[in-house]
N, C-alpha and C positions, 0 to 999 in steps of 0.2 A: 488594370489589365490585370486580365489572369492569367498566371506567368508560369508555365508545363514546369513540371517537377520533377524529379529521378521517378518517382513512386508511378505518375499519371502513363509513366512510360512501360514500366515495370508492370502495372495493373492490365496497359490494354495490349501488352502483349502476351499478356498472363506465365509472367515470367518473374525471379526472382528481382529487388535488387540488385542483388551480387551477381546476378548475368547482364544485367544492365552495365555494373560495372566494369566488370571485364568486358563487355561488348566497346565500351570507351577505353579502356584501356592496354588488354589484352587479347587483342581478336581471333589471333591463332586458336587461342585455348576456349575455343564458343566455335560449337557445330554452323556448321554454313548454311541450314536452314535458319536457324534460331537468329545469327547471327544478322542474317537477310533482316529478318523476319521487324528483329529490333531496331536497325539502323534505320527500315522504312518508317518505324514510326514516329522515330527522333527526328526524320524530316519532314512526315505530315503534319504533327505536334510541335515545331518547330524549338526543340527542346535543345536550349546552350547551355552544356554544363560549365561549372565553374573551376575554379582549381580547386575547392576542396572536393567538391563532390568526385575529380577524374581522380583522386586518389582513395578513391574506398577500397578499390581493391588492394591496395599492398595494407592497408592497417596496420596503420604504425604512424598515427598523430601521438600516442602516449595522452590520449587525453580521451577523457571517459563524460555521457551525458549522464544528467541526475535530472531525474524530470519528477517534478512534484508536485502536487495540486494545490498547494500554496505555503506559505514558509510562517505565516502566524503563530499556527500553533508548535506551542514549548515541543512534544514529541519530535516533529519536526526537524525544528532546528537542533538538536542534538543529535539526532539520526546522523545528517550531514555531517557534526563533528565529525561522528565515529568513522563515516565515510573519509573524508579529507585527512584523517589522520594514518589511514590506512593509505590511502592513495598517496601520501606524501613517503610512507617507505615503500612501496613498488616502486618509485618514478612517475607516478599518472597526475594531472593535473585535471581540474574538474568544471566541467560546463555545467550550469545548474540551468534547466526550463521548467519556468513555473505555468502552471496554468489550472484555471479555476474550473473550467467545464471539461467533460470527455467529447463533445464535438470539438472544443476550437483546441483538441489534444491531437486530433485528425490530421487538423491544419497545418498543426507544431509539426506532426512527425516528419515529414517530407526534412523541414529545417536540422531537426534531430540528424538525421541522416545524412544529407549534405555537407553537416560540421565535420563530417570525414572522423566522428570519436572512434574508437577500438570495443568498445562496448559502450551498455547502457544502462544503468541499476532507474528500476521504474519504481513510483514511490505511488499513483496512482492507483486509488481500489474499484474506482464504477468503471466498470468496463462496458463495450459493447461490441458487437460482433463483427462492425468494421474497425474498430480497434485493435482488436483481437489479431486480424489481417493483417494489418500493419505493424502487429509485431513480430509474427509469422514470417514475414517478408524478410525480416530484418537481416540486412549482409552482414551483421556483428550479435556475438551474444549480449543477450536479454537476460538479466535476472531480476527477478520481484523483488519488494523490501520490503517486509511486514504485510505483504499481502500478498495473499491467494491466487493463483491463475487456474482456468477451469479447463486450459488447455494444455496437453503434455505435450513436455520436451520444452513449455517457460516457466520454470520453474522458483524459486525464489528464498528466502532466509527469513525465516519466524518461529514464531514459538506454533506448541498442540495450542489453539483458542480453545476449541469444543470441549478435550481434556479439561484443559484450566478452569474454563467455566464451569464445568460439568462437578468438579473437586469441589470448589470453595462453594458451592448451591450444596454437596453433599457435607461438607462439613458444619455450613450454618444448620442446613435438618438434623445433623448430626446430636449438635449442642443445643436441640430441641426448641425451636423456630420453626413454624408452620405456615408462617404467613411472610413470603420471600417473592417482593417486585421486581423484576426487569426493567431497568428503561434502557430502551434502542435509540435510535435514532434514527430521522424521516429518509433519509440518504442510506440509500442501499449501497453496502460494503459487505464486503464477503466475509471479511475478518468476525465483524458485529455479527453478521449471519453465525459464522461459527460458533461464539459466544451466545447465541441465543440458541442455538441447537445444543449443546452440551446443557445451558440451563435446564429446559426443557428435559432431555432425558432424564436428571436426576428429579425433578419436581416427580415426572410420571413415574420411575421408580418408587419413591414413595410415596405413591397415590395422593399425590397432593395439585393441588390447580394450580396452573403457570396465572402467574397475573404481569403481563405483558406492558408495557407503557413506552406510546411512540412518542419523544419529546422532536423539540425542533431545535434548529444548532444558533437558535437568537437567544440570549439569556433572557430580554426583557420580555421573550414569549414563553419562554419555559417558565418564569418566574410564577406568571398567570394561571398556569396550569398546575403547578405544582400546589398552590395553593388549593385549588380546588377541590385536586385531585385529597390532600393532606386535611380539607375538610370534612371530606364523607367517610374517611377510614386510615387508619395507621398501620400501616404492615411492621411484622416484627424485623423484616432487613428490606434493604432497598439498594438492590446492585447496580451499577449503571456504565455503561459500555466505557463512559469518557470521564476520566477527574474531575472536568471543568462543573460536568452536569449532576454527577455525586455532590459535588459540592452546593451548588445552586443547592440541589433538593435537600441537603441538608442543614444550607444557611434558612431555606424557607420553614424549614421541622423550628427552626430554634427562636426564628417567629415570631412564631403560631405556640412557643411555649412548651415544645412540644421538646423533652430530653433525648439527648446525644451523649453513648448509648443505650442509657435506661429502657426507654419508652422506644426507641427506634435505632438502630444501629443499620449503618453507613457504608457503601464498599465501592472503590475504584478499579477500574479497570486498563490502570498504566504505570501507573506509579511516577508522574514528572514531578518538579517542586512544587508545583500548588499542592499536593498532599502534605508536604509537610509543612506550608503556610497554613493551611485551615486548622480552624479550633472548632472542635478536636480536633489533631492531626487523625488524616484519612487511611483506614485502613485499606490498601489495593492486594487487586491480582499485579505484583511486581513483574513488568516486562524490561528485560534488557534491552532497552533502546539503542543505548550506542554500542551495545557491543552488536545489535543485529547491523547496524551500519558496517561497522568496523567488519564484521565478518563476511559482510556483502561484497566489500570491495572485494576482502583476498576472494570470495568464491569467485566474482569477476574476474579476478588476474588469471588465475586457473582455467579458465576457461576459454581468454583472450589467448594464451599461450597454447593452444591448440593450432597444431601446423596444417589439419585438413585442409580440403578445398572449400567443403561445408561447415555450417555454420553451428560451432558448437551446444546441444542444448544442453541446458542443464535441468534438475532435480531439487525435491522440495532439501530446504536441508534443516533439520529441523531443532532450533535454541530451549538452554534449560533456562525454567523462570524460578519464582519462587512467591511465598506469600506473606506480605510487609504489616504485618499484624502492629494496630496502632489504637490508638484511644478512641474511636468511633464503631468501636466493634469491644464486644465482653466475652 
């Protein structure tokens, strides 16, 4: 049976989740017309608030929801550790919500809010208009972690991805490289779009032709594709949006007898532990993954302390990064 959830009531009434919560907990604080409308819809839909949902208005659960697309990536695990360490310092506990697809995240969102958390750290970067709507209706602060929101009032903690991609591309051009390949993924991630934008800007400024390759998230598929690419051309530099993709490209090149970095230079864009385990060690735009998670939790804590009845709106917090020069470049 499809049970009615609190966000169904909010959507039907055209009000925020916080307003529904106040009708349930402090009806005297809601205008009579709005209160009557919400109560009518609650009755019509047969909504039955649980104990957690009834506690939404107080926002004093000392629990934070962390929503991630998956936990298989090393970068996600490191970021969660940064969040956990900061949460302990501020006296908060973490509830982890994992969803592989943005569509299932919409279904999950009601569970996130009904769990009576004080705030949400949101890692997923594959956004839809419906998912944005749910986040904007949230009765608690929401902070994007290492991702970019297209909506005002939904900020996050990240590096300046466009500028980072621009600078590393410009540096490789200044070193005399003319053929620079950019390898992205088929999935649409806003941070990767920013990387691509910075790369294109640097190439266009130098009157060089961008060479953009779209890869799969599947290593087996990537290997076949990379074999085909390297059989046709060897760029001076290959820069990938993820370390795993960069290392996969480098491994295929080595199998084909292409020397790294003498014939081909390779750059990653995360600086995960795999970058140090690769042979040769991978040059990376070093994203401070742990620090981003840690700062995101600290930032969310500041927003959760907002005593105003309206939900605190966040802005982007830009974190510094550096470039880890290693053996895969010269």
